[in-house]
Backbone and ligand atoms as CSV (ligand in chain L), in Angstrom:
chain,resi,resn,atom,element,x,y,z
A,1,MET,N,N,32.808,42.797,-19.190
A,1,MET,CA,C,31.509,43.118,-18.475
A,1,MET,C,C,30.343,42.334,-19.163
A,2,LYS,N,N,30.425,42.417,-20.499
A,2,LYS,CA,C,29.246,41.880,-21.245
A,2,LYS,C,C,29.306,40.329,-21.034
A,3,LYS,N,N,30.543,39.841,-21.013
A,3,LYS,CA,C,30.709,38.351,-20.877
A,3,LYS,C,C,30.099,37.885,-19.545
A,4,LEU,N,N,30.431,38.650,-18.476
A,4,LEU,CA,C,29.939,38.386,-17.145
A,4,LEU,C,C,28.392,38.397,-17.185
A,5,PHE,N,N,27.878,39.319,-17.733
A,5,PHE,CA,C,26.359,39.407,-17.822
A,5,PHE,C,C,25.868,38.231,-18.514
A,6,GLN,N,N,26.451,37.859,-19.729
A,6,GLN,CA,C,26.048,36.676,-20.462
A,6,GLN,C,C,26.093,35.392,-19.595
A,7,TYR,N,N,27.150,35.313,-18.775
A,7,TYR,CA,C,27.365,34.183,-17.966
A,7,TYR,C,C,26.274,33.999,-16.943
A,8,ILE,N,N,25.953,35.173,-16.309
A,8,ILE,CA,C,24.899,35.177,-15.311
A,8,ILE,C,C,23.542,34.766,-15.941
A,9,LEU,N,N,23.355,35.335,-17.019
A,9,LEU,CA,C,22.033,34.983,-17.717
A,9,LEU,C,C,21.913,33.554,-18.014
A,10,LEU,N,N,23.088,32.950,-18.566
A,10,LEU,CA,C,23.142,31.572,-18.913
A,10,LEU,C,C,22.917,30.695,-17.675
A,11,THR,N,N,23.597,31.073,-16.536
A,11,THR,CA,C,23.429,30.308,-15.274
A,11,THR,C,C,21.964,30.343,-14.863
A,12,ALA,N,N,21.363,31.501,-14.899
A,12,ALA,CA,C,20.049,31.618,-14.559
A,12,ALA,C,C,19.124,30.760,-15.327
A,13,LEU,N,N,19.399,30.687,-16.630
A,13,LEU,CA,C,18.603,29.895,-17.522
A,13,LEU,C,C,18.708,28.415,-17.283
A,14,VAL,N,N,19.939,27.990,-16.942
A,14,VAL,CA,C,20.215,26.564,-16.567
A,14,VAL,C,C,19.500,26.276,-15.340
A,15,PHE,N,N,19.560,27.155,-14.317
A,15,PHE,CA,C,18.832,26.813,-13.080
A,15,PHE,C,C,17.358,26.774,-13.287
A,16,ALA,N,N,16.780,27.667,-13.995
A,16,ALA,CA,C,15.342,27.673,-14.312
A,16,ALA,C,C,15.014,26.312,-14.989
A,17,TYR,N,N,15.824,25.884,-15.945
A,17,TYR,CA,C,15.503,24.682,-16.681
A,17,TYR,C,C,15.580,23.405,-15.758
A,18,ALA,N,N,16.688,23.442,-14.874
A,18,ALA,CA,C,16.852,22.267,-13.963
A,18,ALA,C,C,15.706,22.185,-13.052
A,19,CYS,N,N,15.279,23.332,-12.468
A,19,CYS,CA,C,14.218,23.265,-11.453
A,19,CYS,C,C,12.937,22.786,-12.147
A,20,GLY,N,N,12.646,23.333,-13.321
A,20,GLY,CA,C,11.474,22.961,-14.064
A,20,GLY,C,C,11.512,21.521,-14.292
A,21,GLY,N,N,12.682,20.974,-14.680
A,21,GLY,CA,C,12.702,19.539,-15.077
A,21,GLY,C,C,12.394,18.710,-13.876
A,22,GLY,N,N,12.882,19.173,-12.637
A,22,GLY,CA,C,12.520,18.421,-11.401
A,22,GLY,C,C,11.077,18.256,-11.150
A,23,GLU,N,N,10.375,19.387,-11.372
A,23,GLU,CA,C,8.904,19.381,-11.156
A,23,GLU,C,C,8.228,18.395,-12.192
A,24,GLU,N,N,8.817,18.454,-13.340
A,24,GLU,CA,C,8.235,17.639,-14.442
A,24,GLU,C,C,8.337,16.108,-13.972
A,25,LYS,N,N,9.455,15.806,-13.319
A,25,LYS,CA,C,9.627,14.366,-12.885
A,25,LYS,C,C,8.480,13.956,-11.872
A,26,LYS,N,N,8.234,14.913,-10.949
A,26,LYS,CA,C,7.246,14.678,-9.956
A,26,LYS,C,C,5.919,14.486,-10.626
A,27,ASP,N,N,5.625,15.326,-11.572
A,27,ASP,CA,C,4.389,15.163,-12.343
A,27,ASP,C,C,4.266,13.871,-13.050
A,28,ASP,N,N,5.414,13.456,-13.664
A,28,ASP,CA,C,5.440,12.169,-14.343
A,28,ASP,C,C,5.021,11.009,-13.473
A,29,ALA,N,N,5.592,11.060,-12.195
A,29,ALA,CA,C,5.257,10.028,-11.192
A,29,ALA,C,C,3.696,9.964,-10.922
A,30,SER,N,N,3.116,11.152,-10.645
A,30,SER,CA,C,1.684,11.099,-10.280
A,30,SER,C,C,0.884,10.826,-11.542
A,31,THR,N,N,1.360,11.172,-12.758
A,31,THR,CA,C,0.582,10.869,-13.897
A,31,THR,C,C,0.622,9.306,-14.191
A,32,LYS,N,N,1.753,8.722,-13.815
A,32,LYS,CA,C,1.890,7.241,-13.965
A,32,LYS,C,C,0.803,6.615,-13.120
A,33,GLN,N,N,0.775,7.059,-11.827
A,33,GLN,CA,C,-0.204,6.402,-10.917
A,33,GLN,C,C,-1.597,6.635,-11.483
A,34,GLU,N,N,-1.873,7.879,-12.022
A,34,GLU,CA,C,-3.230,8.100,-12.600
A,34,GLU,C,C,-3.487,7.152,-13.675
A,35,LYS,N,N,-2.561,6.902,-14.534
A,35,LYS,CA,C,-2.714,6.125,-15.743
A,35,LYS,C,C,-3.000,4.623,-15.299
A,36,ILE,N,N,-2.257,4.175,-14.356
A,36,ILE,CA,C,-2.423,2.746,-13.837
A,36,ILE,C,C,-3.852,2.627,-13.301
A,37,ALA,N,N,-4.233,3.632,-12.447
A,37,ALA,CA,C,-5.543,3.596,-11.700
A,37,ALA,C,C,-6.594,3.565,-12.780
A,38,LYS,N,N,-6.482,4.441,-13.768
A,38,LYS,CA,C,-7.520,4.590,-14.891
A,38,LYS,C,C,-7.612,3.166,-15.639
A,39,LEU,N,N,-6.507,2.659,-15.900
A,39,LEU,CA,C,-6.460,1.418,-16.637
A,39,LEU,C,C,-7.210,0.332,-15.918
A,40,PHE,N,N,-7.144,0.293,-14.572
A,40,PHE,CA,C,-7.800,-0.734,-13.762
A,40,PHE,C,C,-9.195,-0.219,-13.304
A,41,GLY,N,N,-9.558,0.975,-13.642
A,41,GLY,CA,C,-10.922,1.439,-13.284
A,41,GLY,C,C,-11.043,1.688,-11.816
A,42,ILE,N,N,-9.928,2.097,-11.090
A,42,ILE,CA,C,-9.986,2.433,-9.739
A,42,ILE,C,C,-9.448,3.869,-9.556
A,43,THR,N,N,-9.505,4.413,-8.310
A,43,THR,CA,C,-8.981,5.777,-8.094
A,43,THR,C,C,-7.589,5.630,-7.638
A,44,VAL,N,N,-6.848,6.812,-7.695
A,44,VAL,CA,C,-5.453,6.801,-7.203
A,44,VAL,C,C,-5.307,6.467,-5.718
A,45,PHE,N,N,-6.362,6.971,-4.965
A,45,PHE,CA,C,-6.442,6.550,-3.547
A,45,PHE,C,C,-6.499,5.026,-3.396
A,46,GLU,N,N,-7.348,4.381,-4.188
A,46,GLU,CA,C,-7.555,2.927,-4.078
A,46,GLU,C,C,-6.276,2.185,-4.588
A,47,LEU,N,N,-5.568,2.770,-5.483
A,47,LEU,CA,C,-4.338,2.140,-5.930
A,47,LEU,C,C,-3.373,2.054,-4.835
A,48,GLU,N,N,-3.255,3.057,-3.945
A,48,GLU,CA,C,-2.378,3.133,-2.927
A,48,GLU,C,C,-2.922,2.465,-1.677
A,49,ASN,N,N,-4.188,2.544,-1.418
A,49,ASN,CA,C,-4.822,2.186,-0.081
A,49,ASN,C,C,-5.844,1.037,-0.196
A,50,GLY,N,N,-5.934,0.484,-1.405
A,50,GLY,CA,C,-6.874,-0.600,-1.561
A,50,GLY,C,C,-8.367,-0.179,-1.742
A,51,ILE,N,N,-9.141,-1.246,-2.165
A,51,ILE,CA,C,-10.576,-0.948,-2.308
A,51,ILE,C,C,-11.362,-1.594,-1.293
A,52,GLY,N,N,-12.221,-0.823,-0.634
A,52,GLY,CA,C,-13.052,-1.381,0.419
A,52,GLY,C,C,-13.660,-0.353,1.333
A,53,PRO,N,N,-13.941,-0.779,2.466
A,53,PRO,CA,C,-14.684,0.178,3.476
A,53,PRO,C,C,-13.755,1.305,4.013
A,54,ILE,N,N,-12.491,1.166,3.925
A,54,ILE,CA,C,-11.598,2.208,4.440
A,54,ILE,C,C,-11.330,3.162,3.270
A,55,LYS,N,N,-11.970,4.321,3.311
A,55,LYS,CA,C,-11.928,5.236,2.184
A,55,LYS,C,C,-11.131,6.462,2.529
A,56,GLU,N,N,-10.565,6.570,3.712
A,56,GLU,CA,C,-9.761,7.712,4.138
A,56,GLU,C,C,-8.558,7.222,4.860
A,57,LYS,N,N,-7.487,8.055,4.834
A,57,LYS,CA,C,-6.264,7.715,5.560
A,57,LYS,C,C,-6.617,7.604,7.102
A,58,ILE,N,N,-6.068,6.698,7.804
A,58,ILE,CA,C,-6.281,6.558,9.208
A,58,ILE,C,C,-4.990,7.003,9.898
A,59,THR,N,N,-5.178,7.393,11.204
A,59,THR,CA,C,-3.948,7.723,12.028
A,59,THR,C,C,-3.725,6.595,13.011
A,60,LEU,N,N,-2.514,6.056,12.941
A,60,LEU,CA,C,-2.216,4.951,13.906
A,60,LEU,C,C,-1.507,5.552,15.094
A,61,GLY,N,N,-1.781,5.056,16.300
A,61,GLY,CA,C,-1.103,5.542,17.496
A,61,GLY,C,C,0.154,4.705,17.666
A,62,PRO,N,N,0.746,4.827,18.832
A,62,PRO,CA,C,1.875,3.960,19.188
A,62,PRO,C,C,1.437,2.518,19.298
A,63,LEU,N,N,2.366,1.567,19.171
A,63,LEU,CA,C,1.892,0.188,19.166
A,63,LEU,C,C,1.251,-0.227,20.384
A,64,ASP,N,N,0.094,-0.939,20.256
A,64,ASP,CA,C,-0.755,-1.389,21.414
A,64,ASP,C,C,-0.509,-2.777,21.577
A,65,ASN,N,N,0.270,-3.232,22.578
A,65,ASN,CA,C,0.692,-4.696,22.736
A,65,ASN,C,C,-0.454,-5.619,23.039
A,66,ALA,N,N,-1.477,-5.097,23.799
A,66,ALA,CA,C,-2.655,-5.857,24.196
A,66,ALA,C,C,-3.510,-6.224,22.925
A,67,LYS,N,N,-3.670,-5.139,22.111
A,67,LYS,CA,C,-4.438,-5.387,20.851
A,67,LYS,C,C,-3.631,-6.238,19.935
A,68,ALA,N,N,-2.323,-6.141,19.864
A,68,ALA,CA,C,-1.496,-7.034,19.019
A,68,ALA,C,C,-1.618,-8.495,19.423
A,69,ALA,N,N,-1.699,-8.755,20.731
A,69,ALA,CA,C,-1.869,-10.175,21.228
A,69,ALA,C,C,-3.210,-10.735,20.860
A,70,GLU,N,N,-4.215,-9.832,20.925
A,70,GLU,CA,C,-5.555,-10.312,20.481
A,70,GLU,C,C,-5.504,-10.599,18.884
A,71,GLY,N,N,-4.824,-9.730,18.228
A,71,GLY,CA,C,-4.784,-9.842,16.785
A,71,GLY,C,C,-4.002,-11.109,16.441
A,72,LYS,N,N,-3.006,-11.535,17.199
A,72,LYS,CA,C,-2.347,-12.707,16.931
A,72,LYS,C,C,-3.272,-13.915,17.033
A,73,MET,N,N,-4.167,-13.939,18.040
A,73,MET,CA,C,-5.058,-15.030,18.285
A,73,MET,C,C,-6.111,-15.107,17.150
A,74,ILE,N,N,-6.561,-13.962,16.737
A,74,ILE,CA,C,-7.507,-13.960,15.574
A,74,ILE,C,C,-6.770,-14.497,14.328
A,75,PHE,N,N,-5.519,-14.006,14.136
A,75,PHE,CA,C,-4.783,-14.432,12.889
A,75,PHE,C,C,-4.606,-16.034,12.999
A,76,GLU,N,N,-4.353,-16.511,14.141
A,76,GLU,CA,C,-4.136,-18.001,14.215
A,76,GLU,C,C,-5.416,-18.717,13.901
A,77,VAL,N,N,-6.589,-18.260,14.322
A,77,VAL,CA,C,-7.848,-18.847,13.989
A,77,VAL,C,C,-8.308,-18.702,12.593
A,78,LYS,N,N,-8.158,-17.434,12.055
A,78,LYS,CA,C,-8.833,-17.171,10.788
A,78,LYS,C,C,-7.841,-17.028,9.523
A,79,CYS,N,N,-6.587,-16.963,9.845
A,79,CYS,CA,C,-5.753,-16.638,8.645
A,79,CYS,C,C,-4.599,-17.698,8.497
A,80,SER,N,N,-4.166,-18.357,9.615
A,80,SER,CA,C,-2.971,-19.073,9.571
A,80,SER,C,C,-3.132,-20.385,8.671
A,81,GLN,N,N,-4.391,-20.778,8.287
A,81,GLN,CA,C,-4.508,-21.936,7.475
A,81,GLN,C,C,-4.049,-21.568,6.033
A,82,CYS,N,N,-3.923,-20.309,5.755
A,82,CYS,CA,C,-3.405,-19.933,4.439
A,82,CYS,C,C,-2.097,-19.029,4.514
A,83,HIS,N,N,-1.917,-18.397,5.586
A,83,HIS,CA,C,-0.729,-17.515,5.713
A,83,HIS,C,C,0.260,-17.851,6.823
A,84,LYS,N,N,1.501,-17.775,6.506
A,84,LYS,CA,C,2.569,-17.887,7.433
A,84,LYS,C,C,3.343,-16.661,7.497
A,85,LEU,N,N,4.033,-16.348,8.633
A,85,LEU,CA,C,4.757,-15.072,8.633
A,85,LEU,C,C,5.881,-15.139,7.632
A,86,ASP,N,N,6.643,-16.162,7.575
A,86,ASP,CA,C,7.840,-16.160,6.848
A,86,ASP,C,C,7.899,-16.935,5.530
A,87,GLU,N,N,6.949,-17.854,5.358
A,87,GLU,CA,C,7.056,-18.624,4.084
A,87,GLU,C,C,5.729,-18.373,3.338
A,88,ARG,N,N,5.949,-18.600,1.992
A,88,ARG,CA,C,4.718,-18.574,1.151
A,88,ARG,C,C,4.012,-19.784,1.395
A,89,TYR,N,N,2.678,-19.705,1.455
A,89,TYR,CA,C,1.854,-20.847,1.765
A,89,TYR,C,C,0.765,-20.845,0.739
A,90,THR,N,N,-0.519,-21.070,1.151
A,90,THR,CA,C,-1.623,-20.845,0.154
A,90,THR,C,C,-1.579,-19.384,-0.293
A,91,GLY,N,N,-1.370,-18.593,0.620
A,91,GLY,CA,C,-1.213,-17.101,0.393
A,91,GLY,C,C,0.209,-16.598,0.677
A,92,PRO,N,N,0.499,-15.362,0.410
A,92,PRO,CA,C,1.818,-14.841,0.545
A,92,PRO,C,C,2.221,-14.705,1.974
A,93,ALA,N,N,3.632,-14.819,2.253
A,93,ALA,CA,C,4.102,-14.563,3.653
A,93,ALA,C,C,3.715,-13.104,4.032
A,94,VAL,N,N,3.404,-13.021,5.323
A,94,VAL,CA,C,2.916,-11.658,5.677
A,94,VAL,C,C,3.926,-10.786,6.521
A,95,ARG,N,N,5.092,-11.427,6.835
A,95,ARG,CA,C,6.048,-10.560,7.530
A,95,ARG,C,C,6.421,-9.322,6.648
A,96,ASN,N,N,6.563,-8.260,7.327
A,96,ASN,CA,C,6.971,-7.010,6.567
A,96,ASN,C,C,5.913,-6.395,5.640
A,97,ILE,N,N,4.685,-6.921,5.817
A,97,ILE,CA,C,3.563,-6.418,5.068
A,97,ILE,C,C,3.369,-4.967,5.347
A,98,THR,N,N,3.600,-4.452,6.596
A,98,THR,CA,C,3.380,-3.102,6.921
A,98,THR,C,C,4.380,-2.210,6.274
A,99,LYS,N,N,5.468,-2.802,5.796
A,99,LYS,CA,C,6.405,-1.969,5.215
A,99,LYS,C,C,6.191,-1.935,3.643
A,100,LYS,N,N,5.433,-2.896,3.224
A,100,LYS,CA,C,5.167,-3.062,1.822
A,100,LYS,C,C,3.819,-2.273,1.426
A,101,ARG,N,N,2.825,-2.326,2.285
A,101,ARG,CA,C,1.475,-1.845,2.019
A,101,ARG,C,C,1.129,-0.790,3.021
A,102,THR,N,N,0.205,0.149,2.677
A,102,THR,CA,C,-0.236,1.142,3.580
A,102,THR,C,C,-1.220,0.400,4.629
A,103,PRO,N,N,-1.434,0.954,5.793
A,103,PRO,CA,C,-2.382,0.299,6.779
A,103,PRO,C,C,-3.795,0.226,6.230
A,104,GLU,N,N,-4.134,1.166,5.400
A,104,GLU,CA,C,-5.467,1.196,4.789
A,104,GLU,C,C,-5.647,0.046,3.800
A,105,TYR,N,N,-4.473,-0.214,3.020
A,105,TYR,CA,C,-4.487,-1.247,2.118
A,105,TYR,C,C,-4.657,-2.647,2.755
A,106,ILE,N,N,-3.947,-2.800,3.844
A,106,ILE,CA,C,-3.964,-4.093,4.617
A,106,ILE,C,C,-5.461,-4.267,5.076
A,107,LEU,N,N,-6.113,-3.259,5.693
A,107,LEU,CA,C,-7.298,-3.346,6.181
A,107,LEU,C,C,-8.377,-3.622,5.094
A,108,ASN,N,N,-8.260,-2.942,3.987
A,108,ASN,CA,C,-9.196,-3.245,2.949
A,108,ASN,C,C,-9.035,-4.643,2.311
A,109,ASN,N,N,-7.782,-5.146,2.331
A,109,ASN,CA,C,-7.583,-6.611,1.824
A,109,ASN,C,C,-8.143,-7.520,2.747
A,110,ILE,N,N,-8.160,-7.207,4.046
A,110,ILE,CA,C,-8.760,-8.211,5.006
A,110,ILE,C,C,-10.271,-8.027,5.024
A,111,LEU,N,N,-10.840,-6.868,4.873
A,111,LEU,CA,C,-12.242,-6.598,4.947
A,111,LEU,C,C,-13.000,-6.864,3.592
A,112,ASN,N,N,-12.254,-6.760,2.462
A,112,ASN,CA,C,-12.868,-6.816,1.162
A,112,ASN,C,C,-12.048,-7.593,0.124
A,113,PRO,N,N,-11.594,-8.825,0.463
A,113,PRO,CA,C,-10.616,-9.417,-0.300
A,113,PRO,C,C,-11.109,-9.831,-1.699
A,114,GLU,N,N,-12.400,-10.186,-1.884
A,114,GLU,CA,C,-12.830,-10.602,-3.235
A,114,GLU,C,C,-12.752,-9.502,-4.215
A,115,GLU,N,N,-13.180,-8.288,-3.842
A,115,GLU,CA,C,-13.160,-7.182,-4.781
A,115,GLU,C,C,-11.685,-6.754,-5.052
A,116,MET,N,N,-10.946,-6.853,-3.954
A,116,MET,CA,C,-9.431,-6.504,-4.183
A,116,MET,C,C,-8.847,-7.454,-5.195
A,117,ALA,N,N,-9.151,-8.755,-5.071
A,117,ALA,CA,C,-8.623,-9.811,-6.032
A,117,ALA,C,C,-9.109,-9.620,-7.371
A,118,ASN,N,N,-10.273,-9.013,-7.512
A,118,ASN,CA,C,-10.835,-8.869,-8.867
A,118,ASN,C,C,-10.381,-7.594,-9.560
A,119,LYS,N,N,-10.127,-6.608,-8.754
A,119,LYS,CA,C,-9.921,-5.234,-9.344
A,119,LYS,C,C,-8.539,-4.650,-9.111
A,120,HIS,N,N,-7.837,-4.933,-8.056
A,120,HIS,CA,C,-6.658,-4.208,-7.735
A,120,HIS,C,C,-5.437,-4.892,-8.379
A,121,PRO,N,N,-4.655,-4.061,-9.139
A,121,PRO,CA,C,-3.475,-4.646,-9.832
A,121,PRO,C,C,-2.592,-5.437,-8.951
A,122,GLU,N,N,-2.276,-4.958,-7.698
A,122,GLU,CA,C,-1.339,-5.699,-6.848
A,122,GLU,C,C,-1.925,-6.981,-6.405
A,123,ALA,N,N,-3.233,-6.992,-6.000
A,123,ALA,CA,C,-3.878,-8.214,-5.571
A,123,ALA,C,C,-4.011,-9.165,-6.696
A,124,LYS,N,N,-4.311,-8.631,-7.929
A,124,LYS,CA,C,-4.421,-9.548,-9.086
A,124,LYS,C,C,-3.160,-10.253,-9.380
A,125,LYS,N,N,-1.997,-9.507,-9.145
A,125,LYS,CA,C,-0.675,-10.126,-9.373
A,125,LYS,C,C,-0.553,-11.331,-8.401
A,126,LEU,N,N,-1.024,-11.116,-7.145
A,126,LEU,CA,C,-0.801,-12.078,-6.148
A,126,LEU,C,C,-1.684,-13.300,-6.427
A,127,VAL,N,N,-2.877,-13.021,-6.990
A,127,VAL,CA,C,-3.811,-14.180,-7.328
A,127,VAL,C,C,-3.170,-14.994,-8.441
A,128,ALA,N,N,-2.487,-14.303,-9.366
A,128,ALA,CA,C,-1.801,-15.012,-10.523
A,128,ALA,C,C,-0.636,-15.924,-9.928
A,129,ILE,N,N,0.139,-15.331,-9.013
A,129,ILE,CA,C,1.237,-16.029,-8.401
A,129,ILE,C,C,0.803,-17.260,-7.577
A,130,HIS,N,N,-0.302,-17.068,-6.771
A,130,HIS,CA,C,-0.819,-18.149,-5.825
A,130,HIS,C,C,-1.803,-19.011,-6.443
A,131,ALA,N,N,-2.355,-18.645,-7.568
A,131,ALA,CA,C,-3.394,-19.350,-8.210
A,131,ALA,C,C,-4.696,-19.642,-7.246
A,132,THR,N,N,-4.880,-18.657,-6.369
A,132,THR,CA,C,-5.979,-18.754,-5.435
A,132,THR,C,C,-6.380,-17.356,-5.076
A,133,LYS,N,N,-7.675,-17.178,-4.724
A,133,LYS,CA,C,-8.145,-15.876,-4.250
A,133,LYS,C,C,-8.395,-15.978,-2.789
A,134,MET,N,N,-8.031,-14.925,-2.039
A,134,MET,CA,C,-8.379,-14.900,-0.606
A,134,MET,C,C,-9.867,-14.664,-0.517
A,135,THR,N,N,-10.494,-15.388,0.516
A,135,THR,CA,C,-11.886,-15.230,0.793
A,135,THR,C,C,-12.153,-14.381,2.089
A,136,PHE,N,N,-13.284,-13.769,2.200
A,136,PHE,CA,C,-13.584,-12.998,3.400
A,136,PHE,C,C,-13.747,-13.948,4.620
A,137,GLN,N,N,-13.076,-13.608,5.683
A,137,GLN,CA,C,-13.104,-14.527,6.873
A,137,GLN,C,C,-14.065,-14.075,7.943
A,138,ASN,N,N,-15.028,-13.206,7.566
A,138,ASN,CA,C,-15.967,-12.712,8.666
A,138,ASN,C,C,-15.258,-11.956,9.731
A,139,VAL,N,N,-14.430,-10.980,9.318
A,139,VAL,CA,C,-13.686,-10.214,10.276
A,139,VAL,C,C,-14.376,-8.891,10.336
A,140,THR,N,N,-14.525,-8.316,11.592
A,140,THR,CA,C,-15.035,-6.978,11.675
A,140,THR,C,C,-13.896,-5.978,11.513
A,141,LYS,N,N,-14.271,-4.730,11.374
A,141,LYS,CA,C,-13.184,-3.697,11.153
A,141,LYS,C,C,-12.327,-3.672,12.533
A,142,GLU,N,N,-12.985,-3.805,13.683
A,142,GLU,CA,C,-12.287,-3.891,14.876
A,142,GLU,C,C,-11.214,-4.940,14.961
A,143,ASP,N,N,-11.656,-6.140,14.499
A,143,ASP,CA,C,-10.690,-7.250,14.483
A,143,ASP,C,C,-9.608,-7.071,13.463
A,144,ALA,N,N,-9.946,-6.455,12.377
A,144,ALA,CA,C,-8.941,-6.157,11.294
A,144,ALA,C,C,-7.961,-5.237,11.846
A,145,LEU,N,N,-8.375,-4.366,12.708
A,145,LEU,CA,C,-7.332,-3.340,13.265
A,145,LEU,C,C,-6.467,-4.058,14.246
A,146,LYS,N,N,-7.027,-5.072,14.920
A,146,LYS,CA,C,-6.175,-5.896,15.886
A,146,LYS,C,C,-5.167,-6.697,15.148
A,147,ILE,N,N,-5.593,-7.317,14.004
A,147,ILE,CA,C,-4.703,-8.084,13.183
A,147,ILE,C,C,-3.539,-7.107,12.567
A,148,LEU,N,N,-3.987,-5.963,12.141
A,148,LEU,CA,C,-3.016,-4.925,11.754
A,148,LEU,C,C,-1.954,-4.595,12.901
A,149,GLU,N,N,-2.441,-4.498,14.097
A,149,GLU,CA,C,-1.607,-4.232,15.209
A,149,GLU,C,C,-0.620,-5.440,15.431
A,150,TYR,N,N,-1.137,-6.635,15.248
A,150,TYR,CA,C,-0.203,-7.807,15.297
A,150,TYR,C,C,0.869,-7.710,14.215
A,151,PHE,N,N,0.522,-7.408,12.953
A,151,PHE,CA,C,1.499,-7.321,11.900
A,151,PHE,C,C,2.546,-6.215,12.258
A,152,ARG,N,N,2.006,-5.156,12.817
A,152,ARG,CA,C,2.996,-4.058,13.115
A,152,ARG,C,C,3.951,-4.579,14.253
A,153,SER,N,N,3.415,-5.346,15.203
A,153,SER,CA,C,4.347,-5.739,16.266
A,153,SER,C,C,5.421,-6.734,15.655
A,154,GLU,N,N,5.067,-7.480,14.685
A,154,GLU,CA,C,6.014,-8.440,14.022
A,154,GLU,C,C,7.015,-7.733,13.137
A,155,ASP,N,N,6.577,-6.551,12.637
A,155,ASP,CA,C,7.486,-5.862,11.682
A,155,ASP,C,C,8.434,-4.797,12.256
A,156,GLN,N,N,8.436,-4.684,13.562
A,156,GLN,CA,C,9.273,-3.692,14.167
A,156,GLN,C,C,10.728,-3.954,13.948
L,1,HEC,C1,C,-8.158,-19.414,1.864
L,1,HEC,C2,C,-6.920,-18.826,2.072
L,1,HEC,C3,C,-6.709,-17.558,2.770
L,1,HEC,C4,C,-7.245,-17.130,4.001
L,1,HEC,C5,C,-8.066,-17.911,4.968
L,1,HEC,C6,C,-6.681,-15.782,4.269
L,1,HEC,N1,N,-6.016,-15.445,3.129
L,1,HEC,FE1,FE,-5.016,-13.619,2.956
L,1,HEC,N2,N,-4.595,-14.102,1.088
L,1,HEC,C7,C,-4.744,-15.318,0.441
L,1,HEC,C8,C,-4.262,-15.272,-0.975
L,1,HEC,C9,C,-4.345,-16.483,-1.889
L,1,HEC,C10,C,-3.841,-13.962,-1.191
L,1,HEC,C11,C,-3.226,-13.366,-2.397
L,1,HEC,C12,C,-4.331,-13.249,-3.551
L,1,HEC,C13,C,-5.404,-12.466,-3.111
L,1,HEC,O1,O,-5.251,-11.344,-2.661
L,1,HEC,O2,O,-6.624,-12.893,-3.272
L,1,HEC,C14,C,-4.000,-13.208,0.124
L,1,HEC,C15,C,-3.605,-11.928,0.295
L,1,HEC,C16,C,-3.519,-11.335,1.569
L,1,HEC,C17,C,-2.950,-9.989,1.942
L,1,HEC,C18,C,-2.295,-9.110,0.893
L,1,HEC,C19,C,-0.865,-9.439,0.847
L,1,HEC,C20,C,-0.083,-8.511,0.050
L,1,HEC,O3,O,1.192,-8.675,-0.038
L,1,HEC,O4,O,-0.583,-7.561,-0.531
L,1,HEC,C21,C,-3.216,-9.761,3.185
L,1,HEC,C22,C,-2.761,-8.544,3.988
L,1,HEC,C23,C,-3.840,-10.873,3.692
L,1,HEC,N3,N,-4.117,-11.828,2.785
L,1,HEC,C24,C,-4.206,-11.106,5.049
L,1,HEC,C25,C,-5.040,-12.082,5.613
L,1,HEC,C26,C,-5.565,-12.072,6.882
L,1,HEC,C27,C,-5.319,-11.136,7.911
L,1,HEC,C28,C,-6.365,-13.278,6.951
L,1,HEC,C29,C,-7.243,-13.646,8.141
L,1,HEC,C30,C,-8.287,-12.752,8.530
L,1,HEC,C31,C,-6.361,-13.899,5.664
L,1,HEC,N4,N,-5.495,-13.188,4.877
L,1,HEC,C32,C,-6.928,-15.081,5.303
L,1,HEC,C33,C,-5.312,-16.428,1.040
L,1,HEC,C34,C,-5.975,-16.443,2.210
């Protein structure tokens, strides 16, 4: 009987330890993000969503094909001299960008590329790889949303 009690106690302790350990892991991940953000002088939100006019999470509706078609036209005029969908060019290939970055990150990169290139660790990495910085292309927030819709339509 005593043995059984000891066994139950031991099992309970192991469970408590394992569960606690799990939480610790989650904390470690968010602490890591906090550390990186602090190192670069930005917030954790900015680390995930970019630096710029988009300061809150946005809600995207179902894909709007008309907007995506307009976005494609804007992309061809203002972006295709540096970006291609599938190959690295002056800038990185943009296919699957919506799987790699949050919508807010993409919008901030389009609307505020210079600050992104100077401050954001991911953009800084790309500047190093491409040896060029993206410049602002006079895009309104509305047009940036259309380009985002175009990227979404390509990434389905
Ligand atoms: C003069 C060349 C140039 C033009 C024009 C340009 N870009 Fe860029 N873009 C770059 C370079 C170089 C980078 C990577 C370095 C950086 O961020 O500055 C980049 C980065 C990006 C990124 C981030 C990619 C990633 O993997 O995080 C996005 C998104 C992007 N560009 C979209 C656009 C869109 C949309 C347009 C048109 C409105 C555009 N760019 C116009 C050169 C350009």
